[in-house]
Predicted model as a PDB file, atoms N, CA, C, CB and O in Angstrom, pLDDT in the B-factor column:
MODEL        1                                                                  
ATOM      1  N   MET A   1      27.534  -4.970 -17.475  1.00 53.00           N  
ATOM      2  CA  MET A   1      27.258  -5.320 -16.097  1.00 53.00           C  
ATOM      3  C   MET A   1      26.219  -4.342 -15.555  1.00 53.00           C  
ATOM      4  CB  MET A   1      28.560  -5.301 -15.240  1.00 53.00           C  
ATOM      5  O   MET A   1      26.300  -3.134 -15.779  1.00 53.00           O  
ATOM      6  N   ILE A   2      25.268  -4.881 -14.855  1.00 53.00           N  
ATOM      7  CA  ILE A   2      24.251  -4.043 -14.207  1.00 53.00           C  
ATOM      8  C   ILE A   2      24.432  -4.187 -12.705  1.00 53.00           C  
ATOM      9  CB  ILE A   2      22.789  -4.448 -14.648  1.00 53.00           C  
ATOM     10  O   ILE A   2      24.285  -5.278 -12.154  1.00 53.00           O  
ATOM     11  N   HIS A   3      24.744  -3.105 -12.061  1.00 53.00           N  
ATOM     12  CA  HIS A   3      24.917  -3.122 -10.612  1.00 53.00           C  
ATOM     13  C   HIS A   3      23.693  -2.492  -9.975  1.00 53.00           C  
ATOM     14  CB  HIS A   3      26.216  -2.372 -10.185  1.00 53.00           C  
ATOM     15  O   HIS A   3      23.330  -1.359 -10.292  1.00 53.00           O  
ATOM     16  N   ARG A   4      23.064  -3.222  -9.085  1.00 55.00           N  
ATOM     17  CA  ARG A   4      21.875  -2.691  -8.418  1.00 55.00           C  
ATOM     18  C   ARG A   4      22.090  -2.748  -6.919  1.00 55.00           C  
ATOM     19  CB  ARG A   4      20.597  -3.480  -8.824  1.00 55.00           C  
ATOM     20  O   ARG A   4      21.404  -3.496  -6.221  1.00 55.00           O  
ATOM     21  N   GLY A   5      23.011  -1.986  -6.428  1.00 59.00           N  
ATOM     22  CA  GLY A   5      23.352  -2.009  -5.017  1.00 59.00           C  
ATOM     23  C   GLY A   5      22.439  -1.167  -4.156  1.00 59.00           C  
ATOM     24  O   GLY A   5      22.902  -0.562  -3.189  1.00 59.00           O  
ATOM     25  N   ARG A   6      21.185  -1.110  -4.466  1.00 63.00           N  
ATOM     26  CA  ARG A   6      20.241  -0.286  -3.702  1.00 63.00           C  
ATOM     27  C   ARG A   6      19.387  -1.122  -2.781  1.00 63.00           C  
ATOM     28  CB  ARG A   6      19.352   0.508  -4.635  1.00 63.00           C  
ATOM     29  O   ARG A   6      18.483  -0.594  -2.134  1.00 63.00           O  
ATOM     30  N   GLY A   7      19.649  -2.413  -2.703  1.00 69.00           N  
ATOM     31  CA  GLY A   7      18.796  -3.307  -1.922  1.00 69.00           C  
ATOM     32  C   GLY A   7      18.572  -2.844  -0.501  1.00 69.00           C  
ATOM     33  O   GLY A   7      17.444  -2.879  -0.008  1.00 69.00           O  
ATOM     34  N   THR A   8      19.615  -2.416   0.156  1.00 78.00           N  
ATOM     35  CA  THR A   8      19.483  -1.954   1.535  1.00 78.00           C  
ATOM     36  C   THR A   8      18.605  -0.713   1.607  1.00 78.00           C  
ATOM     37  CB  THR A   8      20.860  -1.661   2.137  1.00 78.00           C  
ATOM     38  O   THR A   8      17.734  -0.615   2.471  1.00 78.00           O  
ATOM     39  N   LEU A   9      18.830   0.233   0.702  1.00 81.00           N  
ATOM     40  CA  LEU A   9      18.032   1.462   0.713  1.00 81.00           C  
ATOM     41  C   LEU A   9      16.566   1.158   0.442  1.00 81.00           C  
ATOM     42  CB  LEU A   9      18.563   2.460  -0.325  1.00 81.00           C  
ATOM     43  O   LEU A   9      15.683   1.729   1.081  1.00 81.00           O  
ATOM     44  N   ALA A  10      16.305   0.265  -0.501  1.00 83.00           N  
ATOM     45  CA  ALA A  10      14.919  -0.091  -0.809  1.00 83.00           C  
ATOM     46  C   ALA A  10      14.262  -0.761   0.381  1.00 83.00           C  
ATOM     47  CB  ALA A  10      14.854  -1.009  -2.032  1.00 83.00           C  
ATOM     48  O   ALA A  10      13.102  -0.484   0.688  1.00 83.00           O  
ATOM     49  N   ALA A  11      14.989  -1.638   1.052  1.00 86.00           N  
ATOM     50  CA  ALA A  11      14.432  -2.340   2.218  1.00 86.00           C  
ATOM     51  C   ALA A  11      14.178  -1.372   3.370  1.00 86.00           C  
ATOM     52  CB  ALA A  11      15.383  -3.464   2.676  1.00 86.00           C  
ATOM     53  O   ALA A  11      13.147  -1.453   4.038  1.00 86.00           O  
ATOM     54  N   VAL A  12      15.103  -0.469   3.598  1.00 86.00           N  
ATOM     55  CA  VAL A  12      14.947   0.529   4.669  1.00 86.00           C  
ATOM     56  C   VAL A  12      13.740   1.407   4.369  1.00 86.00           C  
ATOM     57  CB  VAL A  12      16.233   1.401   4.818  1.00 86.00           C  
ATOM     58  O   VAL A  12      12.943   1.698   5.261  1.00 86.00           O  
ATOM     59  N   HIS A  13      13.606   1.824   3.135  1.00 87.00           N  
ATOM     60  CA  HIS A  13      12.484   2.684   2.756  1.00 87.00           C  
ATOM     61  C   HIS A  13      11.159   1.931   2.876  1.00 87.00           C  
ATOM     62  CB  HIS A  13      12.670   3.208   1.320  1.00 87.00           C  
ATOM     63  O   HIS A  13      10.194   2.452   3.434  1.00 87.00           O  
ATOM     64  N   ALA A  14      11.115   0.706   2.353  1.00 90.00           N  
ATOM     65  CA  ALA A  14       9.872  -0.079   2.381  1.00 90.00           C  
ATOM     66  C   ALA A  14       9.417  -0.360   3.807  1.00 90.00           C  
ATOM     67  CB  ALA A  14      10.061  -1.398   1.632  1.00 90.00           C  
ATOM     68  O   ALA A  14       8.219  -0.369   4.092  1.00 90.00           O  
ATOM     69  N   ALA A  15      10.367  -0.587   4.693  1.00 92.00           N  
ATOM     70  CA  ALA A  15      10.031  -0.894   6.089  1.00 92.00           C  
ATOM     71  C   ALA A  15       9.826   0.368   6.926  1.00 92.00           C  
ATOM     72  CB  ALA A  15      11.128  -1.749   6.713  1.00 92.00           C  
ATOM     73  O   ALA A  15       9.476   0.296   8.104  1.00 92.00           O  
ATOM     74  N   GLU A  16      10.049   1.520   6.301  1.00 93.00           N  
ATOM     75  CA  GLU A  16       9.937   2.803   7.015  1.00 93.00           C  
ATOM     76  C   GLU A  16      10.749   2.800   8.308  1.00 93.00           C  
ATOM     77  CB  GLU A  16       8.466   3.112   7.329  1.00 93.00           C  
ATOM     78  O   GLU A  16      10.273   3.226   9.360  1.00 93.00           O  
ATOM     79  N   GLU A  17      11.979   2.312   8.206  1.00 91.00           N  
ATOM     80  CA  GLU A  17      12.892   2.250   9.357  1.00 91.00           C  
ATOM     81  C   GLU A  17      13.471   3.636   9.628  1.00 91.00           C  
ATOM     82  CB  GLU A  17      14.037   1.220   9.107  1.00 91.00           C  
ATOM     83  O   GLU A  17      14.628   3.907   9.309  1.00 91.00           O  
ATOM     84  N   ARG A  18      12.677   4.486  10.202  1.00 92.00           N  
ATOM     85  CA  ARG A  18      13.087   5.871  10.420  1.00 92.00           C  
ATOM     86  C   ARG A  18      14.268   6.031  11.367  1.00 92.00           C  
ATOM     87  CB  ARG A  18      11.936   6.649  10.947  1.00 92.00           C  
ATOM     88  O   ARG A  18      14.940   7.062  11.342  1.00 92.00           O  
ATOM     89  N   ASP A  19      14.532   5.036  12.196  1.00 93.00           N  
ATOM     90  CA  ASP A  19      15.679   5.111  13.093  1.00 93.00           C  
ATOM     91  C   ASP A  19      16.961   4.591  12.442  1.00 93.00           C  
ATOM     92  CB  ASP A  19      15.395   4.330  14.357  1.00 93.00           C  
ATOM     93  O   ASP A  19      18.034   4.669  13.041  1.00 93.00           O  
ATOM     94  N   HIS A  20      16.858   4.062  11.220  1.00 89.00           N  
ATOM     95  CA  HIS A  20      18.029   3.564  10.497  1.00 89.00           C  
ATOM     96  C   HIS A  20      18.882   4.749  10.060  1.00 89.00           C  
ATOM     97  CB  HIS A  20      17.606   2.701   9.265  1.00 89.00           C  
ATOM     98  O   HIS A  20      18.338   5.748   9.590  1.00 89.00           O  
ATOM     99  N   PRO A  21      20.203   4.666  10.202  1.00 90.00           N  
ATOM    100  CA  PRO A  21      21.067   5.806   9.839  1.00 90.00           C  
ATOM    101  C   PRO A  21      20.974   6.217   8.363  1.00 90.00           C  
ATOM    102  CB  PRO A  21      22.500   5.469  10.161  1.00 90.00           C  
ATOM    103  O   PRO A  21      21.313   7.352   8.027  1.00 90.00           O  
ATOM    104  N   LEU A  22      20.526   5.329   7.486  1.00 84.00           N  
ATOM    105  CA  LEU A  22      20.420   5.665   6.074  1.00 84.00           C  
ATOM    106  C   LEU A  22      19.006   6.039   5.641  1.00 84.00           C  
ATOM    107  CB  LEU A  22      20.901   4.517   5.253  1.00 84.00           C  
ATOM    108  O   LEU A  22      18.754   6.210   4.449  1.00 84.00           O  
ATOM    109  N   TYR A  23      18.083   6.169   6.588  1.00 87.00           N  
ATOM    110  CA  TYR A  23      16.692   6.417   6.204  1.00 87.00           C  
ATOM    111  C   TYR A  23      16.530   7.698   5.387  1.00 87.00           C  
ATOM    112  CB  TYR A  23      15.821   6.492   7.443  1.00 87.00           C  
ATOM    113  O   TYR A  23      15.834   7.684   4.372  1.00 87.00           O  
ATOM    114  N   THR A  24      17.136   8.775   5.788  1.00 89.00           N  
ATOM    115  CA  THR A  24      17.002  10.039   5.053  1.00 89.00           C  
ATOM    116  C   THR A  24      17.499   9.871   3.623  1.00 89.00           C  
ATOM    117  CB  THR A  24      17.783  11.173   5.763  1.00 89.00           C  
ATOM    118  O   THR A  24      16.865  10.356   2.685  1.00 89.00           O  
ATOM    119  N   TRP A  25      18.617   9.195   3.449  1.00 85.00           N  
ATOM    120  CA  TRP A  25      19.158   8.925   2.117  1.00 85.00           C  
ATOM    121  C   TRP A  25      18.198   8.012   1.348  1.00 85.00           C  
ATOM    122  CB  TRP A  25      20.571   8.278   2.215  1.00 85.00           C  
ATOM    123  O   TRP A  25      17.953   8.224   0.160  1.00 85.00           O  
ATOM    124  N   ALA A  26      17.665   7.008   2.022  1.00 83.00           N  
ATOM    125  CA  ALA A  26      16.784   6.041   1.375  1.00 83.00           C  
ATOM    126  C   ALA A  26      15.501   6.685   0.860  1.00 83.00           C  
ATOM    127  CB  ALA A  26      16.443   4.924   2.340  1.00 83.00           C  
ATOM    128  O   ALA A  26      14.924   6.217  -0.122  1.00 83.00           O  
ATOM    129  N   GLU A  27      15.056   7.746   1.509  1.00 86.00           N  
ATOM    130  CA  GLU A  27      13.823   8.409   1.072  1.00 86.00           C  
ATOM    131  C   GLU A  27      13.901   8.873  -0.383  1.00 86.00           C  
ATOM    132  CB  GLU A  27      13.524   9.600   1.974  1.00 86.00           C  
ATOM    133  O   GLU A  27      12.902   8.833  -1.103  1.00 86.00           O  
ATOM    134  N   THR A  28      15.068   9.307  -0.812  1.00 84.00           N  
ATOM    135  CA  THR A  28      15.200   9.843  -2.164  1.00 84.00           C  
ATOM    136  C   THR A  28      16.054   8.979  -3.091  1.00 84.00           C  
ATOM    137  CB  THR A  28      15.785  11.216  -2.098  1.00 84.00           C  
ATOM    138  O   THR A  28      16.172   9.287  -4.277  1.00 84.00           O  
ATOM    139  N   HIS A  29      16.650   7.906  -2.574  1.00 78.00           N  
ATOM    140  CA  HIS A  29      17.559   7.105  -3.392  1.00 78.00           C  
ATOM    141  C   HIS A  29      17.201   5.619  -3.416  1.00 78.00           C  
ATOM    142  CB  HIS A  29      18.965   7.269  -2.891  1.00 78.00           C  
ATOM    143  O   HIS A  29      18.058   4.799  -3.744  1.00 78.00           O  
ATOM    144  N   HIS A  30      15.981   5.252  -3.084  1.00 77.00           N  
ATOM    145  CA  HIS A  30      15.618   3.835  -3.044  1.00 77.00           C  
ATOM    146  C   HIS A  30      15.219   3.274  -4.399  1.00 77.00           C  
ATOM    147  CB  HIS A  30      14.496   3.630  -2.077  1.00 77.00           C  
ATOM    148  O   HIS A  30      15.255   2.058  -4.587  1.00 77.00           O  
ATOM    149  N   ASP A  31      14.846   4.112  -5.337  1.00 73.00           N  
ATOM    150  CA  ASP A  31      14.472   3.634  -6.669  1.00 73.00           C  
ATOM    151  C   ASP A  31      15.718   3.325  -7.490  1.00 73.00           C  
ATOM    152  CB  ASP A  31      13.597   4.676  -7.396  1.00 73.00           C  
ATOM    153  O   ASP A  31      16.727   4.026  -7.407  1.00 73.00           O  
ATOM    154  N   ALA A  32      15.627   2.265  -8.282  1.00 72.00           N  
ATOM    155  CA  ALA A  32      16.740   1.927  -9.175  1.00 72.00           C  
ATOM    156  C   ALA A  32      16.905   3.018 -10.218  1.00 72.00           C  
ATOM    157  CB  ALA A  32      16.511   0.555  -9.859  1.00 72.00           C  
ATOM    158  O   ALA A  32      15.920   3.519 -10.760  1.00 72.00           O  
ATOM    159  N   HIS A  33      18.146   3.386 -10.501  1.00 71.00           N  
ATOM    160  CA  HIS A  33      18.376   4.417 -11.511  1.00 71.00           C  
ATOM    161  C   HIS A  33      19.404   3.968 -12.539  1.00 71.00           C  
ATOM    162  CB  HIS A  33      18.833   5.712 -10.851  1.00 71.00           C  
ATOM    163  O   HIS A  33      19.613   4.667 -13.530  1.00 71.00           O  
ATOM    164  N   TYR A  34      20.045   2.838 -12.338  1.00 72.00           N  
ATOM    165  CA  TYR A  34      20.953   2.234 -13.318  1.00 72.00           C  
ATOM    166  C   TYR A  34      22.031   3.199 -13.778  1.00 72.00           C  
ATOM    167  CB  TYR A  34      20.173   1.742 -14.516  1.00 72.00           C  
ATOM    168  O   TYR A  34      22.463   3.159 -14.930  1.00 72.00           O  
ATOM    169  N   ALA A  35      22.463   4.064 -12.873  1.00 71.00           N  
ATOM    170  CA  ALA A  35      23.501   5.066 -13.180  1.00 71.00           C  
ATOM    171  C   ALA A  35      23.143   5.875 -14.420  1.00 71.00           C  
ATOM    172  CB  ALA A  35      24.863   4.382 -13.382  1.00 71.00           C  
ATOM    173  O   ALA A  35      24.017   6.379 -15.126  1.00 71.00           O  
ATOM    174  N   GLU A  36      21.847   5.987 -14.669  1.00 75.00           N  
ATOM    175  CA  GLU A  36      21.315   6.763 -15.787  1.00 75.00           C  
ATOM    176  C   GLU A  36      21.841   6.289 -17.143  1.00 75.00           C  
ATOM    177  CB  GLU A  36      21.650   8.224 -15.598  1.00 75.00           C  
ATOM    178  O   GLU A  36      21.947   7.084 -18.077  1.00 75.00           O  
ATOM    179  N   VAL A  37      22.170   5.001 -17.259  1.00 82.00           N  
ATOM    180  CA  VAL A  37      22.613   4.424 -18.528  1.00 82.00           C  
ATOM    181  C   VAL A  37      21.376   4.120 -19.366  1.00 82.00           C  
ATOM    182  CB  VAL A  37      23.477   3.129 -18.302  1.00 82.00           C  
ATOM    183  O   VAL A  37      20.514   3.358 -18.930  1.00 82.00           O  
ATOM    184  N   PRO A  38      21.273   4.696 -20.548  1.00 88.00           N  
ATOM    185  CA  PRO A  38      20.093   4.462 -21.388  1.00 88.00           C  
ATOM    186  C   PRO A  38      19.900   2.974 -21.687  1.00 88.00           C  
ATOM    187  CB  PRO A  38      20.213   5.244 -22.700  1.00 88.00           C  
ATOM    188  O   PRO A  38      20.838   2.282 -22.081  1.00 88.00           O  
ATOM    189  N   GLY A  39      18.672   2.497 -21.493  1.00 89.00           N  
ATOM    190  CA  GLY A  39      18.329   1.116 -21.801  1.00 89.00           C  
ATOM    191  C   GLY A  39      18.706   0.095 -20.749  1.00 89.00           C  
ATOM    192  O   GLY A  39      18.358  -1.078 -20.890  1.00 89.00           O  
ATOM    193  N   ALA A  40      19.401   0.495 -19.704  1.00 84.00           N  
ATOM    194  CA  ALA A  40      19.840  -0.463 -18.686  1.00 84.00           C  
ATOM    195  C   ALA A  40      18.664  -1.108 -17.964  1.00 84.00           C  
ATOM    196  CB  ALA A  40      20.744   0.223 -17.676  1.00 84.00           C  
ATOM    197  O   ALA A  40      18.730  -2.288 -17.617  1.00 84.00           O  
ATOM    198  N   ASP A  41      17.602  -0.367 -17.735  1.00 83.00           N  
ATOM    199  CA  ASP A  41      16.451  -0.944 -17.043  1.00 83.00           C  
ATOM    200  C   ASP A  41      15.803  -2.041 -17.878  1.00 83.00           C  
ATOM    201  CB  ASP A  41      15.424   0.142 -16.717  1.00 83.00           C  
ATOM    202  O   ASP A  41      15.391  -3.068 -17.337  1.00 83.00           O  
ATOM    203  N   GLU A  42      15.707  -1.835 -19.197  1.00 90.00           N  
ATOM    204  CA  GLU A  42      15.148  -2.871 -20.059  1.00 90.00           C  
ATOM    205  C   GLU A  42      16.044  -4.107 -20.100  1.00 90.00           C  
ATOM    206  CB  GLU A  42      14.942  -2.328 -21.471  1.00 90.00           C  
ATOM    207  O   GLU A  42      15.552  -5.236 -20.074  1.00 90.00           O  
ATOM    208  N   ARG A  43      17.361  -3.894 -20.163  1.00 88.00           N  
ATOM    209  CA  ARG A  43      18.291  -5.028 -20.172  1.00 88.00           C  
ATOM    210  C   ARG A  43      18.221  -5.802 -18.869  1.00 88.00           C  
ATOM    211  CB  ARG A  43      19.722  -4.549 -20.417  1.00 88.00           C  
ATOM    212  O   ARG A  43      18.334  -7.028 -18.865  1.00 88.00           O  
ATOM    213  N   TYR A  44      18.037  -5.095 -17.762  1.00 84.00           N  
ATOM    214  CA  TYR A  44      17.929  -5.775 -16.479  1.00 84.00           C  
ATOM    215  C   TYR A  44      16.659  -6.633 -16.423  1.00 84.00           C  
ATOM    216  CB  TYR A  44      17.935  -4.751 -15.330  1.00 84.00           C  
ATOM    217  O   TYR A  44      16.696  -7.776 -15.967  1.00 84.00           O  
ATOM    218  N   ARG A  45      15.544  -6.077 -16.886  1.00 88.00           N  
ATOM    219  CA  ARG A  45      14.294  -6.858 -16.908  1.00 88.00           C  
ATOM    220  C   ARG A  45      14.440  -8.095 -17.797  1.00 88.00           C  
ATOM    221  CB  ARG A  45      13.115  -5.983 -17.407  1.00 88.00           C  
ATOM    222  O   ARG A  45      13.947  -9.170 -17.452  1.00 88.00           O  
ATOM    223  N   ALA A  46      15.117  -7.946 -18.944  1.00 92.00           N  
ATOM    224  CA  ALA A  46      15.340  -9.095 -19.840  1.00 92.00           C  
ATOM    225  C   ALA A  46      16.224 -10.139 -19.167  1.00 92.00           C  
ATOM    226  CB  ALA A  46      15.985  -8.634 -21.169  1.00 92.00           C  
ATOM    227  O   ALA A  46      15.988 -11.338 -19.317  1.00 92.00           O  
ATOM    228  N   LEU A  47      17.228  -9.703 -18.435  1.00 87.00           N  
ATOM    229  CA  LEU A  47      18.095 -10.622 -17.708  1.00 87.00           C  
ATOM    230  C   LEU A  47      17.298 -11.411 -16.672  1.00 87.00           C  
ATOM    231  CB  LEU A  47      19.239  -9.857 -17.031  1.00 87.00           C  
ATOM    232  O   LEU A  47      17.457 -12.626 -16.553  1.00 87.00           O  
ATOM    233  N   LEU A  48      16.447 -10.720 -15.927  1.00 85.00           N  
ATOM    234  CA  LEU A  48      15.616 -11.405 -14.935  1.00 85.00           C  
ATOM    235  C   LEU A  48      14.696 -12.418 -15.594  1.00 85.00           C  
ATOM    236  CB  LEU A  48      14.793 -10.395 -14.137  1.00 85.00           C  
ATOM    237  O   LEU A  48      14.504 -13.514 -15.067  1.00 85.00           O  
ATOM    238  N   GLN A  49      14.130 -12.068 -16.732  1.00 92.00           N  
ATOM    239  CA  GLN A  49      13.237 -12.997 -17.425  1.00 92.00           C  
ATOM    240  C   GLN A  49      14.001 -14.221 -17.899  1.00 92.00           C  
ATOM    241  CB  GLN A  49      12.554 -12.308 -18.613  1.00 92.00           C  
ATOM    242  O   GLN A  49      13.504 -15.341 -17.776  1.00 92.00           O  
ATOM    243  N   ARG A  50      15.191 -14.032 -18.433  1.00 91.00           N  
ATOM    244  CA  ARG A  50      16.005 -15.172 -18.864  1.00 91.00           C  
ATOM    245  C   ARG A  50      16.317 -16.080 -17.675  1.00 91.00           C  
ATOM    246  CB  ARG A  50      17.316 -14.686 -19.528  1.00 91.00           C  
ATOM    247  O   ARG A  50      16.292 -17.304 -17.806  1.00 91.00           O  
ATOM    248  N   PHE A  51      16.605 -15.498 -16.538  1.00 88.00           N  
ATOM    249  CA  PHE A  51      16.879 -16.283 -15.334  1.00 88.00           C  
ATOM    250  C   PHE A  51      15.636 -17.074 -14.933  1.00 88.00           C  
ATOM    251  CB  PHE A  51      17.336 -15.365 -14.172  1.00 88.00           C  
ATOM    252  O   PHE A  51      15.723 -18.262 -14.620  1.00 88.00           O  
ATOM    253  N   ARG A  52      14.480 -16.411 -14.943  1.00 90.00           N  
ATOM    254  CA  ARG A  52      13.230 -17.086 -14.561  1.00 90.00           C  
ATOM    255  C   ARG A  52      12.879 -18.220 -15.520  1.00 90.00           C  
ATOM    256  CB  ARG A  52      12.079 -16.080 -14.514  1.00 90.00           C  
ATOM    257  O   ARG A  52      12.284 -19.218 -15.114  1.00 90.00           O  
ATOM    258  N   ASP A  53      13.245 -18.068 -16.788  1.00 92.00           N  
ATOM    259  CA  ASP A  53      12.932 -19.064 -17.791  1.00 92.00           C  
ATOM    260  C   ASP A  53      13.819 -20.313 -17.711  1.00 92.00           C  
ATOM    261  CB  ASP A  53      13.050 -18.450 -19.148  1.00 92.00           C  
ATOM    262  O   ASP A  53      13.495 -21.342 -18.303  1.00 92.00           O  
ATOM    263  N   GLN A  54      14.913 -20.225 -16.996  1.00 89.00           N  
ATOM    264  CA  GLN A  54      15.835 -21.353 -16.890  1.00 89.00           C  
ATOM    265  C   GLN A  54      15.324 -22.367 -15.857  1.00 89.00           C  
ATOM    266  CB  GLN A  54      17.251 -20.858 -16.508  1.00 89.00           C  
ATOM    267  O   GLN A  54      14.783 -21.986 -14.819  1.00 89.00           O  
ATOM    268  N   PRO A  55      15.503 -23.665 -16.156  1.00 83.00           N  
ATOM    269  CA  PRO A  55      15.136 -24.664 -15.139  1.00 83.00           C  
ATOM    270  C   PRO A  55      16.102 -24.540 -13.961  1.00 83.00           C  
ATOM    271  CB  PRO A  55      15.164 -26.124 -15.734  1.00 83.00           C  
ATOM    272  O   PRO A  55      17.303 -24.340 -14.146  1.00 83.00           O  
ATOM    273  N   HIS A  56      15.573 -24.658 -12.780  1.00 76.00           N  
ATOM    274  CA  HIS A  56      16.403 -24.527 -11.578  1.00 76.00           C  
ATOM    275  C   HIS A  56      16.543 -25.873 -10.884  1.00 76.00           C  
ATOM    276  CB  HIS A  56      15.804 -23.487 -10.609  1.00 76.00           C  
ATOM    277  O   HIS A  56      15.592 -26.648 -10.783  1.00 76.00           O  
ATOM    278  N   VAL A  57      17.722 -26.118 -10.423  1.00 69.00           N  
ATOM    279  CA  VAL A  57      18.004 -27.331  -9.667  1.00 69.00           C  
ATOM    280  C   VAL A  57      18.096 -26.948  -8.212  1.00 69.00           C  
ATOM    281  CB  VAL A  57      19.311 -28.028 -10.151  1.00 69.00           C  
ATOM    282  O   VAL A  57      18.869 -26.068  -7.836  1.00 69.00           O  
ATOM    283  N   ILE A  58      17.312 -27.606  -7.402  1.00 66.00           N  
ATOM    284  CA  ILE A  58      17.316 -27.293  -5.973  1.00 66.00           C  
ATOM    285  C   ILE A  58      17.928 -28.438  -5.214  1.00 66.00           C  
ATOM    286  CB  ILE A  58      15.897 -27.003  -5.456  1.00 66.00           C  
ATOM    287  O   ILE A  58      18.031 -28.381  -3.989  1.00 66.00           O  
TER     288      ILE A  58                                                      
ENDMDL                                                                          
END                                                                             
């Protein structure tokens, strides 16, 4: 399982929401780190590619 619960931090950082209560934390924790599990970033990219390759029903 790959957990990427940084979406809020990344969004706060990208928008430079300096008044957001998590902005200081977001400055240094917005990048994905995959809990420092070796190879997790590559597996995540492969998962995204497999998802993109699937036909989608809308």
